[in-house]
N, C-alpha and C positions, 0 to 999 in steps of 0.2 A: 301318841299313846292311845291304844284301843280302849274304849269304854265298854263296860259290861254291867248289866243290872240283873239280879237274880231274885226270885221269890220262891219260898219253900212251901207255901200252902195256898189253898184255894184262891185262884186268880180270876178276875173278871176285868177284861180290857175292852175299851170302846175305841173304835177307829173310824175314819172316813175312807170311803173307796170311791174312785172315779167310776162313773157309769156312762157308757157311750151308747146312744141309740142311733141306729142308721135310719134312713128314710123308710117309713112304714113299719118300723119295729116297735114304736111306742104309739099309744093312742094319740090320734090327731097330730101326728108328727110328719111333716113333709120334708124337712131338712135335718141332717145329722146334728145332734146337740150333745153337750157334755154337762153332767151335773154330778154332785157328790151325794152319797147316801151313807147312812150309818151301817156299821158291821161290828158285831161283838164276838169275843172269843172267851170261853171259860175253860179252865184246865186246873190240874192239881199243881203243876209247877211251870215256871216261866224263866227263861234266860233270854235277855235282850242284848244283842251285840250291835253297837253303834257302827262298827266297821261292817260294811255289807248291808246295813239297814235290815237286820233280820231278827225276828222274835221266834224262839224255839219253845213251843208248848209241849208238855209231856203229861200223860195220864188223864184219861177221861176228857179229851179235848172236844169241844163243841163250838164250831163257828156258825154264827147265825147271820144270814144276809137276806133281808126281806122275809118272805115266807118259806125260805129254804134253809135247812140246817145240814151241816156236814160234820160227822163225828168220826174220831179216829183215836188210835193209841198215842200217836204223836203227830205234830203238825208244825211246819216251818212257814211263817208268814213273812213275806218280803214287801218292803215299802219303797215308794218312789224316792228318788234322790232329787229333791227340789232345792231351789236356792234357799238361803237362810231366812228369807222374809216370809216363806210359806210353810205350812205344816205338811209333813209327809202323809201320803195316802197309801192304802193297801193296793198293791199291784196284783199279787198272786199269793196262793198258799199251796203247799205241797203236803198232803196227808199220807200217812203210812200206817198200816195195820188195822184190820177190821173196820174199814171205811164204810160208813152208813150215811146215805143222803136221804133226807126226808123232805118231801114236798106235799102239798095238799093232794091227797088221793093216790100217792105213789111213794114207794120205798125202793132204793137201789143200794146194792152192796158191791164191794170190790176190795182188793188189797191195797190199791194205790189210788189216790185222787188228786187231781190238780184243778184248783179253782183259779180262774182268770177274772179279775174284777171288772175290767173295761167292758168286755162283751157279756159278762155275767154267765159264764159257762163252767161246767164241771165235767172233767174227763175222768172216767173210771176205767181202770185196767186191773188185771190180776184176779185170779180166783176161780173161774172167769167172772167178770162183772155181770150182775143180773138186775133187772128192774121188774117190780110187780106194780101194775097200775090197776086200780079198781075198775076203771072203765075199759081199758084197752088190753088187759091181760099181762102175760109174762113175756119178757124178752131177754135174751142173753147174746153175747158176742165176744169178740176179742177186746173191743173198746166201745164204751157207751159214752155219748156226750149229751148231757142234760143242760137245759137253759133255765136260769133263775127267773127271767122276766115273763116266760110263757111255758107252755107244756111241750115244746119241741124236744125230740129225741133223735139223735143220729146213732146208727148202729153200724159198726165195722166188724165184719166177720174175719177178715184177714185171709192170707193164703193158707189153705188146708184147715181152716178153723171156721166152719160155717156159722152164721148167726141163726138163732132160733127164736121164733115168735109164735106164741099161742094166744090168739085173740078170742074173746067171748063173742058169740053170735046170738043175737036176740031171736027168740022163738017165733 
């Protein structure tokens, strides 16, 4: 029998997420390592489905992971399927509708966002996605990939859809 939990008003949930660092990706790190970090989600409504290990958040959804937040109209959060002796961890989240990613010094928007907890990355598509960085300027493309642990940004213009970047130049 499938289990379901629903909440009809202001929800705040706290979870753990696996964080993987590769060699050189984290300060003073020479070998890959795995650790867990907290992640919170706020929303107007929540439906949790035991089958599929999925939490569906609706209305003013805000996921907070370290110094990065991702807001959207709705978001589905998927959990790892661990054995019964361990707590499940957030693996990924799929955001839809008016997606906004805020990091120190930059804001990015799109219609769809996918957060992957392990590598700590957010892929924005639709709209087209754009990012405004106070130091580096404005960038848009078919797909933007932002990273939670540092200020890296990957831009994909796609076929027939060039990327655009306007950078500030010091006088």
